[in-house]
C-alpha positions as CSV (number, residue, x, y, z in Angstrom):
1,M,132.3,126.8,57.6
2,P,134.3,129.2,59.8
3,V,135.3,132.3,57.8
4,S,138.9,132.0,58.9
5,Q,139.3,128.5,57.6
6,T,137.4,128.0,54.4
7,S,138.7,124.4,53.8
8,L,136.8,123.3,56.9
9,A,133.2,122.4,57.4
10,M,130.8,121.7,60.2
11,Q,129.8,118.0,60.3
12,V,128.0,115.4,62.3
13,M,130.6,113.4,64.0
14,N,131.3,109.9,62.5
15,S,128.3,110.2,60.2
16,I,126.0,109.1,63.0
17,N,122.4,110.0,62.2
18,A,121.1,109.7,65.8
19,S,120.0,112.0,68.6
20,G,122.8,113.2,70.9
21,T,125.5,113.2,68.3
22,A,128.0,116.0,68.5
23,A,128.7,118.5,65.7
24,N,132.3,119.3,65.1
25,I,134.7,120.7,62.5
26,A,136.5,118.6,59.8
27,S,138.2,119.1,56.5
28,W,135.7,119.5,53.7
29,A,135.3,116.2,51.8
30,G,131.9,116.6,50.2
31,N,130.4,113.9,52.5
32,A,126.7,113.7,53.4
33,N,127.4,114.3,57.1
34,Q,128.9,117.7,56.1
35,E,125.8,118.9,54.3
36,W,123.0,120.8,56.0
37,Y,119.5,121.9,55.0
38,V,118.6,125.3,56.3
39,E,114.8,125.7,56.5
40,R,113.2,129.1,57.2
41,Q,110.4,129.1,59.7
42,G,107.3,131.4,59.7
43,D,108.8,133.9,62.1
44,G,112.1,134.3,60.3
45,S,114.1,131.9,62.4
46,Y,115.7,128.8,61.0
47,K,116.0,125.1,61.6
48,I,119.2,123.5,60.4
49,Y,118.8,119.8,59.5
50,A,121.7,117.4,59.2
51,F,122.4,115.1,56.3
52,S,120.8,117.5,53.8
53,A,117.5,116.5,55.4
54,K,117.0,113.8,52.8
55,N,116.2,111.1,55.3
56,S,117.1,112.7,58.5
57,L,115.1,114.1,61.4
58,Q,118.3,115.3,63.1
59,M,119.0,119.0,63.5
60,L,121.3,121.4,65.4
61,D,120.1,121.7,69.0
62,Y,121.6,123.8,71.8
63,G,119.8,122.1,74.6
64,S,118.4,123.9,77.6
65,S,120.9,126.8,77.9
66,T,122.4,129.6,75.8
67,G,125.1,130.1,78.3
68,S,128.9,130.0,77.9
69,G,130.3,126.6,76.7
70,Q,126.9,125.0,76.1
71,P,127.6,122.1,73.6
72,V,125.6,121.9,70.4
73,L,124.5,118.4,69.3
74,T,122.2,117.0,66.7
75,Q,118.8,115.9,68.0
76,E,115.7,114.5,66.5
77,D,113.1,117.1,65.4
78,K,111.1,117.6,68.6
79,A,108.2,119.3,66.8
80,V,107.3,116.0,65.1
81,S,106.5,114.6,68.5
82,G,104.4,117.6,69.4
83,V,107.0,119.1,71.7
84,S,107.2,122.8,71.8
85,D,110.9,123.5,72.2
86,N,112.7,126.4,70.7
87,S,116.2,124.9,71.2
88,Q,116.2,123.7,67.6
89,R,115.7,127.2,66.1
90,W,118.3,129.8,65.2
91,W,118.4,133.4,64.1
92,L,120.8,134.2,61.3
93,S,122.5,137.6,61.6
94,N,124.5,139.0,58.6
95,V,128.0,140.1,59.7
96,G,129.7,141.6,56.7
97,G,128.7,138.8,54.4
98,S,129.2,136.0,56.9
99,F,126.7,135.0,59.5
100,R,126.3,134.6,63.2
101,L,124.0,131.7,64.3
102,I,122.1,133.0,67.4
103,P,120.1,130.6,69.6
104,Y,116.4,131.3,69.3
105,N,116.0,131.8,73.1
106,A,118.7,134.5,73.1
107,G,116.6,136.7,70.8
108,S,117.5,137.8,67.3
109,G,119.9,140.4,68.6
110,G,121.2,138.3,71.5
111,T,124.8,138.1,72.6
112,A,124.9,134.3,72.5
113,T,126.2,132.7,69.3
114,L,127.3,129.4,67.8
115,E,131.1,129.0,67.8
116,V,133.9,126.6,67.1
117,S,135.5,125.9,70.5
118,G,139.1,126.8,70.8
119,G,139.1,130.1,69.1
120,A,140.1,131.3,65.7
121,D,142.9,128.8,65.4
122,A,140.7,125.8,66.2
123,G,141.1,123.0,63.7
124,V,139.9,119.6,62.7
125,G,138.0,117.9,65.6
126,A,137.0,121.1,67.4
127,S,133.5,120.9,68.8
128,M,130.6,123.3,68.3
129,Q,129.2,125.2,71.3
130,V,127.3,128.3,72.3
131,N,129.2,131.2,73.8
132,A,129.0,135.0,74.2
133,Y,129.7,136.8,70.9
134,S,133.1,138.5,70.8
135,G,133.5,139.0,67.0
136,G,135.9,136.2,66.6
137,T,136.2,134.5,63.2
138,N,135.3,131.2,64.9
139,Q,131.9,132.7,65.5
140,K,131.2,133.6,61.9
141,F,130.1,131.2,59.2
142,T,129.5,131.1,55.5
143,F,127.0,129.0,53.6
144,T,128.0,127.3,50.4
145,S,125.2,125.9,48.2
146,I,125.6,122.3,47.1
147,S,124.1,122.0,43.6
148,T,123.5,118.3,43.9
149,P,123.1,117.4,47.6
150,T,124.1,113.9,48.7
151,V,121.0,111.7,49.0
152,L,121.2,109.0,51.6
153,V,119.3,106.3,49.9
154,N,116.7,104.4,51.9
155,A,116.3,101.2,49.9
156,K,113.3,100.1,52.0
157,K,111.1,103.1,51.3
158,G,108.4,103.1,48.6
159,L,105.1,104.6,47.5
160,P,101.8,103.2,46.2
161,T,100.9,105.5,43.3
162,A,97.4,104.8,42.1
163,S,95.0,107.5,43.4
164,G,91.7,109.0,42.5
165,D,92.2,111.9,45.0
166,I,95.8,113.1,44.1
167,G,96.0,111.9,40.5
168,D,98.3,109.0,39.4
169,A,100.8,111.3,37.6
170,N,101.2,113.4,40.7
171,M,101.7,110.4,42.9
172,V,104.3,108.9,40.6
173,A,106.3,112.1,40.4
174,A,106.2,112.5,44.1
175,A,108.2,109.3,44.6
176,S,111.3,111.1,43.6
177,K,110.5,114.1,45.7
178,M,110.3,111.8,48.7
179,N,113.5,109.9,47.9
180,C,111.7,106.6,47.4
181,T,113.4,103.7,45.6
182,W,110.3,101.8,44.4
183,I,106.6,102.1,43.6
184,Y,103.7,99.9,42.9
185,N,100.2,100.7,41.6
186,W,98.1,97.6,42.3
187,S,98.6,96.3,38.7
188,I,101.2,94.7,36.5
189,N,101.6,97.7,34.2
190,P,104.2,100.3,35.1
191,P,103.2,104.0,34.7
192,S,104.2,105.9,31.6
193,N,106.0,108.6,33.7
194,L,108.1,106.3,35.9
195,P,111.0,108.5,37.1
196,A,114.5,107.4,36.4
197,G,116.0,105.4,39.2
198,I,112.7,104.3,40.6
199,E,111.8,100.6,40.5
200,F,108.3,99.6,39.5
201,V,107.0,96.4,41.3
202,P,104.1,94.7,39.6
203,E,101.2,93.2,41.6
204,V,98.9,90.4,40.4
205,W,95.9,92.0,42.0
206,G,93.7,88.9,41.7
207,W,93.1,85.8,39.7
208,S,90.0,84.8,37.7
209,G,91.3,82.1,35.5
210,D,93.9,83.9,33.4
211,T,96.5,81.1,32.8
212,N,98.6,83.5,30.7
213,I,99.4,85.9,33.6
214,T,103.0,84.8,33.9
215,N,103.7,85.9,30.3
216,E,101.7,89.1,30.8
217,V,103.8,90.1,33.8
218,L,107.0,89.4,31.9
219,T,105.9,91.3,28.8
220,A,104.9,94.4,30.9
221,N,108.1,94.1,33.1
222,P,111.0,92.7,31.0
223,N,113.5,93.8,33.6
224,G,111.3,93.1,36.7
225,K,112.9,91.9,39.9
226,H,110.0,91.4,42.3
227,V,106.3,90.7,42.1
228,L,103.5,91.2,44.7
229,G,100.8,88.6,45.2
230,Y,97.1,89.1,45.5
231,N,95.6,92.2,47.0
232,E,93.4,91.4,50.1
233,P,91.9,88.1,48.7
234,D,90.2,87.7,52.1
235,F,88.1,90.9,51.6
236,P,85.1,91.5,49.3
237,F,85.3,93.6,46.2
238,S,83.1,96.3,47.8
239,V,85.9,97.3,50.2
240,G,88.8,96.9,47.7
241,G,89.6,93.2,48.1
242,S,90.1,90.7,45.3
243,Q,87.7,88.3,47.1
244,M,88.5,84.7,46.3
245,D,88.3,81.4,48.0
246,E,91.6,79.9,49.2
247,S,91.2,77.1,46.6
248,V,91.0,79.6,43.8
249,G,94.0,81.5,45.2
250,I,96.1,78.3,45.4
251,T,95.2,77.4,41.8
252,G,96.1,80.8,40.4
253,F,99.3,81.3,42.4
254,Q,101.1,78.7,40.4
255,Y,101.4,81.3,37.6
256,I,102.9,83.8,40.0
257,S,105.3,81.2,41.5
258,A,106.5,80.5,37.9
259,L,108.0,84.0,37.7
260,K,110.8,82.7,40.0
261,A,112.4,80.9,37.0
262,H,112.6,84.3,35.3
263,G,114.5,86.0,38.1
264,F,111.6,87.4,40.2
265,T,111.3,87.2,43.9
266,I,107.8,86.3,44.9
267,G,105.5,88.0,47.4
268,S,102.7,86.2,49.2
269,P,99.2,87.5,49.0
270,S,98.8,90.7,51.0
271,C,95.8,89.9,53.1
272,A,93.6,92.4,54.9
273,V,94.2,90.3,58.0
274,D,97.5,88.4,57.7
275,S,96.8,86.5,60.9
276,G,93.4,85.3,59.6
277,T,92.2,81.9,58.4
278,W,92.6,82.7,54.6
279,M,96.3,83.6,54.9
280,Q,97.2,80.8,57.3
281,T,95.4,78.2,55.2
282,F,97.0,79.6,52.0
283,M,100.5,79.6,53.4
284,S,100.1,76.0,54.8
285,Q,99.0,74.7,51.4
286,A,101.3,76.8,49.2
287,T,104.4,75.6,51.0
288,S,103.3,72.0,51.3
289,S,104.9,69.2,49.3
290,T,101.7,69.1,47.1
291,Y,102.3,72.6,45.7
292,H,105.8,73.8,46.9
293,Y,105.2,77.3,45.5
294,N,108.0,79.9,45.5
295,I,107.3,82.5,48.2
296,D,110.2,84.8,49.1
297,F,108.5,87.4,51.3
298,I,105.2,88.1,53.1
299,G,103.0,91.0,52.0
300,F,101.6,93.0,54.9
301,H,98.5,95.2,55.1
302,N,97.2,96.8,58.3
303,Y,94.8,99.7,59.1
304,V,94.0,100.8,62.6
305,S,91.5,103.1,64.2
306,D,93.4,104.0,67.4
307,S,93.1,107.6,68.5
308,G,96.4,109.5,68.6
309,G,99.4,109.2,66.2
310,A,101.7,107.4,68.6
311,A,99.0,104.8,69.7
312,A,98.1,104.1,66.0
313,A,101.7,103.6,65.0
314,Y,102.5,101.3,67.9
315,S,99.3,99.3,67.1
316,V,100.5,98.7,63.5
317,L,104.0,97.8,64.7
318,G,102.6,95.4,67.3
319,F,100.6,93.6,64.7
320,L,103.5,93.5,62.4
321,D,105.6,91.8,65.0
322,Y,102.8,89.3,65.5
323,V,102.6,88.5,61.8
324,H,106.4,88.0,61.7
325,S,106.0,85.5,64.6
326,L,103.5,83.5,62.4
327,Y,105.9,83.4,59.5
328,P,109.3,83.7,61.0
329,G,111.3,82.4,58.1
330,Y,110.2,85.2,55.8
331,P,111.0,88.9,55.4
332,I,108.0,91.2,55.2
333,W,107.0,93.9,52.7
334,V,104.6,96.5,54.2
335,T,102.6,97.6,51.2
336,E,99.7,99.3,53.0
337,A,99.5,100.7,56.4
338,G,97.3,103.4,57.7
339,A,95.3,105.0,60.5
340,S,91.7,106.2,60.0
341,N,91.0,108.0,63.3
342,L,93.7,110.7,63.5
343,S,92.3,114.1,64.3
344,S,95.1,116.5,63.3
345,T,98.1,117.1,61.2
346,Q,100.3,116.8,64.3
347,E,99.0,113.4,65.0
348,G,99.6,112.4,61.4
349,L,103.2,113.6,61.6
350,T,103.7,111.6,64.8
351,F,102.2,108.5,63.1
352,V,104.5,108.8,60.1
353,R,107.6,109.3,62.2
354,I,107.1,106.5,64.7
355,L,105.8,104.0,62.1
356,C,108.7,104.6,59.6
357,Q,111.3,104.5,62.3
358,G,109.7,101.2,63.5
359,F,109.9,99.8,59.9
360,Q,113.4,100.9,59.5
361,S,114.7,99.4,62.7
362,R,113.2,96.0,62.1
363,S,115.6,93.9,60.0
364,F,112.8,91.6,58.8
365,V,111.0,94.5,57.2
366,Q,112.6,94.4,53.7
367,R,110.5,97.2,52.2
368,Y,107.7,99.5,53.3
369,C,105.3,102.2,52.3
370,L,102.2,103.9,53.6
371,F,98.6,104.1,52.3
372,T,98.8,107.6,50.9
373,S,96.2,108.0,48.2
374,Q,93.8,110.2,50.1
375,A,93.9,114.0,49.9
376,P,94.7,116.1,53.0
377,T,91.0,117.1,53.2
378,S,89.8,113.5,53.5
379,S,88.6,112.4,56.9
380,G,90.8,110.2,58.9
381,F,93.5,109.3,56.4
382,G,94.0,113.0,55.4
383,A,95.8,113.7,58.7
384,Y,99.0,112.0,57.3
385,S,98.4,112.5,53.6
386,L,101.8,112.9,51.9
387,I,100.8,114.8,48.8
388,N,98.6,117.8,48.0
389,T,96.2,117.7,45.1
390,D,98.6,119.8,43.1
391,G,101.4,117.3,43.5
392,S,103.4,119.3,46.1
393,L,104.4,117.6,49.4
394,T,102.5,118.1,52.6
395,A,104.2,118.5,55.9
396,A,103.9,114.7,56.3
397,G,105.3,114.2,52.8
398,K,108.3,116.4,53.7
399,L,108.8,114.3,56.8
400,Y,108.6,111.1,54.8
401,A,111.2,112.4,52.5
402,R,113.6,112.7,55.4
403,M,113.0,109.2,56.8
């Protein structure tokens, strides 16, 4: 906030979390759009993320110039797309306990500085811009730590938490770090260390004649809201599928469908190929007058081998749109999505960003998560691994936390 007016704070105008939104001054109200996350870079400069960086990629950006009157807006983090652009970096210079924010391209001792337009008496609504430093109080700012930053909840975002590489406990704990609202672990049993505020969603991984599965799900999840259907029944055990004939899947699904009477919403099987014969045959039979099973949403899995983060993400999204066209009356839960042929962390970051933004923008995507159980050192999937083996977040994990 400007040092001369301590009741005011810099904010993102109108709480709009989108590129090109102006930053201005408003009365402090403790709103999320008045909170910022200041992240030190390796060379001592800083990036200043909007909305506490909890699910935002927006940050202060001074554009192409450090000249007089240059407006300062919030723009998406360009580094995520592999763009080398220093217009989103700032130097902080201590001025008697307050700070100047100096555009990176002006140098750490440069004369350009962030200011509130209109001078020291500028009030509510005044915009932020870059100008030559004159020592005015409208060019000096203080930072106030928020003990409990506002978290912008993304109700869609989840995390699969069973993992041999990272460790189940680390995966579960990471759900809170990444601001997820739900998890699943390919089983009906919730983890013992389920964080407060995180919903566990059981999955009936397969069916081999257990006619008591309805009661088993209820016993393990007395407050359950949703249940996921079979895991890749169209794929063999050797590659992680539950491998069953359509007729077996149809017979067993009656016990999943029965959970509807107990307040659950019911997910279809999540096939390895949702457009394939198994899934289309199952859906045709399950929704026929013969069975009339309860199915509330479609489970979606997709893995691609495209080279390049953007190409891989658009490939997943293209198939997602196609699957939606096959089952247009149903929302979709994306419970596994991944790319096996990314060659760098940068490609992984691009994949995560484009994919999650695509999921978020599609109204028919009710919930989503990525396939994340591989360590950063694993080939292919490691490029976008969200979690290190010690449980800390990778660069992709920090990005996922902001989505």
